[in-house]
C-alpha positions in Angstrom: 169.1 216.8 -135.8 172.1 214.0 -135.9 173.7 215.2 -138.7 175.0 218.2 -140.5 175.0 218.0 -144.1 171.7 219.0 -145.8 170.4 216.0 -147.3 167.2 213.8 -146.1 167.4 210.8 -144.7 166.7 209.1 -147.8 169.6 210.4 -149.4 172.0 208.6 -146.8 170.1 205.4 -147.3 170.7 205.4 -151.1 174.6 206.3 -150.3 174.6 203.6 -147.4 172.9 201.1 -150.3 175.5 201.4 -153.0 178.4 201.4 -150.8 176.9 198.1 -149.2 176.7 196.5 -152.9 180.3 197.4 -153.6 180.9 195.7 -150.3 179.1 192.5 -151.0 180.7 192.2 -154.5 184.3 192.8 -153.1 183.5 190.3 -150.5 182.5 187.7 -152.7 185.5 188.2 -154.9 187.8 188.2 -152.1 186.0 184.8 -150.5 186.6 183.3 -153.8 189.9 184.1 -154.8 191.9 185.8 -152.0 191.2 184.3 -148.3 190.4 180.8 -147.8 189.6 181.3 -144.3 186.5 183.0 -143.2 187.6 183.7 -139.5 190.6 185.5 -140.7 188.2 187.4 -143.3 186.3 188.3 -140.3 189.3 189.5 -138.5 190.5 191.7 -140.9 187.7 193.3 -142.4 186.7 194.3 -138.6 190.4 195.6 -138.3 190.0 197.6 -141.4 186.8 199.2 -140.5 188.5 200.3 -137.1 191.1 201.6 -139.0 188.7 203.7 -141.3 186.4 205.0 -138.6 188.8 205.8 -135.7 190.4 208.7 -137.5 187.4 210.2 -139.2 185.3 209.7 -136.0 188.1 211.7 -133.8 187.9 214.3 -136.8 184.4 214.7 -136.2 184.8 215.5 -132.2 183.7 211.9 -131.4 183.8 211.5 -127.7 182.6 209.4 -124.9 179.2 208.1 -125.0 176.5 209.2 -122.9 174.9 206.1 -122.6 177.0 203.0 -123.2 174.3 200.5 -123.0 173.1 200.4 -126.3 176.3 201.0 -128.0 177.8 197.7 -126.5 174.6 195.8 -127.5 174.8 197.2 -130.9 178.4 196.3 -131.0 177.8 192.6 -129.8 175.2 192.2 -132.7 177.7 193.8 -135.1 180.1 191.6 -134.6 177.9 188.4 -134.8 176.6 190.1 -138.7 180.1 190.2 -139.5 180.8 186.6 -138.8 177.5 185.1 -140.2 177.9 187.5 -143.2 181.4 186.4 -144.2 180.4 182.6 -143.4 177.4 183.2 -145.7 179.5 184.7 -148.5 181.3 181.7 -148.6 178.6 179.7 -149.1 176.1 181.2 -151.3 175.8 183.1 -154.5 175.3 186.8 -154.5 172.3 186.7 -156.5 170.8 184.3 -153.8 172.0 186.3 -150.8 170.6 189.4 -151.9 166.8 189.1 -151.7 167.7 187.7 -148.3 168.3 191.3 -147.2 164.5 191.8 -147.6 163.8 189.3 -144.3 165.4 192.2 -142.3 161.9 194.2 -142.5 160.4 191.3 -141.6 162.5 190.6 -138.6 162.1 194.4 -137.6 158.3 193.9 -137.5 158.5 191.2 -135.4 161.2 192.7 -133.0 158.7 195.6 -132.2 155.7 193.1 -132.0 157.9 191.4 -129.3 159.6 194.1 -127.8 157.5 197.0 -128.0 154.1 195.4 -128.2 153.4 196.6 -131.5 149.9 194.9 -133.0 150.5 192.5 -135.8 147.7 193.0 -138.2 146.6 189.8 -140.4 147.7 191.6 -143.5 151.2 191.7 -142.0 151.4 188.3 -141.1 149.9 187.7 -144.9 153.2 189.6 -145.8 155.5 187.5 -143.5 154.1 184.5 -145.7 154.6 186.3 -149.3 158.2 187.5 -148.0 159.1 183.7 -146.7 157.4 182.0 -150.0 159.5 184.5 -152.2 162.5 183.8 -150.2 162.3 180.1 -151.0 162.0 180.9 -155.0 165.1 183.2 -154.5 167.1 180.6 -153.6 166.3 178.4 -156.3 169.1 177.0 -159.0 168.7 175.0 -162.0 167.4 171.7 -160.1 164.5 174.0 -159.6 164.4 172.0 -155.9 162.2 174.2 -153.4 164.4 172.2 -150.4 167.3 174.2 -151.3 165.9 176.9 -149.1 166.3 174.6 -146.2 170.1 174.1 -146.4 172.2 175.1 -143.5 174.0 178.2 -145.9 170.7 179.9 -146.1 169.8 179.7 -142.4 173.1 181.0 -141.5 172.2 183.8 -143.9 168.8 184.7 -142.4 170.3 184.2 -139.1 172.9 187.2 -140.3 169.8 189.0 -141.5 168.1 188.5 -137.9 171.4 190.2 -135.8 171.5 192.8 -138.5 167.8 194.1 -138.0 169.1 193.8 -133.9 172.0 195.7 -134.6 169.9 198.5 -136.4 167.7 198.7 -133.7 169.9 199.2 -131.0 171.9 201.7 -133.1 168.6 203.7 -133.5 168.4 203.6 -129.4 171.8 204.7 -129.1 171.7 207.8 -131.5 169.1 209.0 -129.3 171.4 209.7 -126.2 174.7 209.8 -128.3 175.7 211.4 -131.8 176.7 209.4 -134.6 180.6 209.7 -134.6 181.0 208.7 -131.2 178.6 205.7 -131.9 180.6 204.7 -135.0 183.9 205.3 -132.9 183.2 203.0 -129.9 181.1 200.5 -132.0 184.3 199.7 -134.3 186.6 199.3 -131.1 184.0 197.2 -129.5 183.5 194.8 -132.3 187.0 194.7 -132.8 187.4 193.6 -129.1 184.8 191.3 -129.6 186.4 189.4 -132.5 190.0 189.0 -130.7 189.1 185.4 -128.9 188.6 184.3 -132.7 192.7 184.4 -133.1 193.3 180.9 -132.8 190.8 179.8 -135.5 193.1 181.4 -138.1 196.4 182.1 -136.4 198.2 179.5 -138.7 196.7 181.3 -141.6 198.2 184.5 -140.8 201.5 183.7 -142.8 199.4 183.7 -145.9 198.1 187.3 -145.6 199.7 189.3 -148.9 199.0 192.4 -150.8 196.4 190.5 -152.9 194.2 189.7 -149.4 194.8 193.0 -147.7 193.9 195.4 -150.6 190.3 194.0 -151.2 189.7 194.2 -147.5 191.1 197.4 -147.3 188.4 198.7 -150.2 186.1 197.1 -148.2 186.7 198.6 -145.1 186.3 202.1 -146.9 183.1 201.1 -148.3 182.0 199.7 -144.9 182.9 203.2 -143.3 180.6 204.7 -145.7 177.8 202.2 -145.3 178.1 202.4 -141.2 178.1 206.7 -141.5 175.2 206.7 -143.9 173.2 204.2 -142.7 173.5 205.0 -138.8 172.4 208.7 -139.8 169.6 207.2 -141.7 168.4 204.3 -139.0 168.7 207.4 -136.9 165.8 209.0 -138.6 163.4 206.4 -139.9 163.8 202.5 -139.6 161.2 201.3 -141.7 162.2 203.3 -145.0 165.7 202.9 -144.3 165.5 199.2 -144.3 163.4 198.8 -147.5 166.2 201.2 -149.6 168.9 199.0 -148.0 167.0 195.9 -149.3 167.1 196.9 -152.9 169.2 194.3 -154.5 172.0 196.2 -156.2 174.2 193.6 -155.7 172.2 191.0 -157.4 171.8 193.5 -160.4 175.7 193.7 -160.6 175.9 189.5 -159.8 174.1 189.4 -162.8 175.4 191.3 -165.5 178.6 190.3 -164.2 177.5 186.6 -165.1 176.7 187.8 -168.7 179.9 189.5 -169.5 182.2 187.6 -166.8 180.7 184.1 -166.4 183.6 182.8 -164.4 184.1 185.6 -161.9 181.4 185.6 -159.4 178.3 182.8 -160.4 176.5 181.9 -164.1 173.2 180.6 -164.1 170.6 179.8 -166.8 168.6 183.1 -167.6 165.5 181.0 -166.2 167.0 180.8 -162.8 167.9 184.7 -162.8 164.5 185.4 -164.1 163.1 183.6 -161.0 165.5 185.0 -158.6 164.7 188.6 -159.6 161.1 187.7 -159.8 161.0 186.6 -156.1 163.2 189.6 -155.1 160.8 192.3 -156.8 158.1 190.8 -154.8 159.8 190.5 -151.4 160.8 194.3 -152.0 156.7 195.2 -152.6 156.2 193.0 -149.4 158.5 194.9 -147.7 157.4 198.1 -148.8 153.9 197.4 -147.7 155.2 195.9 -144.1 157.1 199.0 -143.4 154.0 201.3 -143.8 
């Protein structure tokens, strides 16, 4: 047993899903109103995660890993996820990004087939087609042009989902040999070290840092710490179902309601666009559910 609280793994997955949705909304608000440089944003976010993670991990007796390799590899993919996710948030709507998380299940199955030699059935291939097709509709805007799915911004978002699937896979491997607190401790430290080379990309913007930029990143760091803790526990037990729960578009639902009451805050589209995006997201979730079985 890799956790001490008496809750099933899917309870941790739902906690992670809710906190992750809070991260998405806060990230979008920060990128839109507070921090204009995505590299500075990524560095601050990674640093704040480490600040939150290190004390809590040490308080729970985190030590040195029994096996460094999977933690280092997971940290590399975690760093790439941070970079690509933040960049994507500057480029697309929350209601477009949220359904893309369903591609994580698709990538997880493909990775299993490629590296674990798991067999792909014709039904799974059909589900791949369904997820990809629905993903195209999830990216539609008022122009109703399916080519919107092939924009560079969507490619960056899909790349983020691929490296996230890779990070989750290596986290599961790391938890076989290390406890969750040791994993969290060293992943946060290594990930922070990996983003240090990006300092020249934002050094000129450091002087712009103020309370309005630090506060939301601090809130994100709190939610990210909760997400890392809960999701690492859940992924350590069951990758498929945890991936599915994490794909529920809570941030998309929040963005929709905000568009009704505060249309200038995040995004605003017609009801037709939201109807198409939610339908596509629902289809993707159902397909991902079938795919994870």
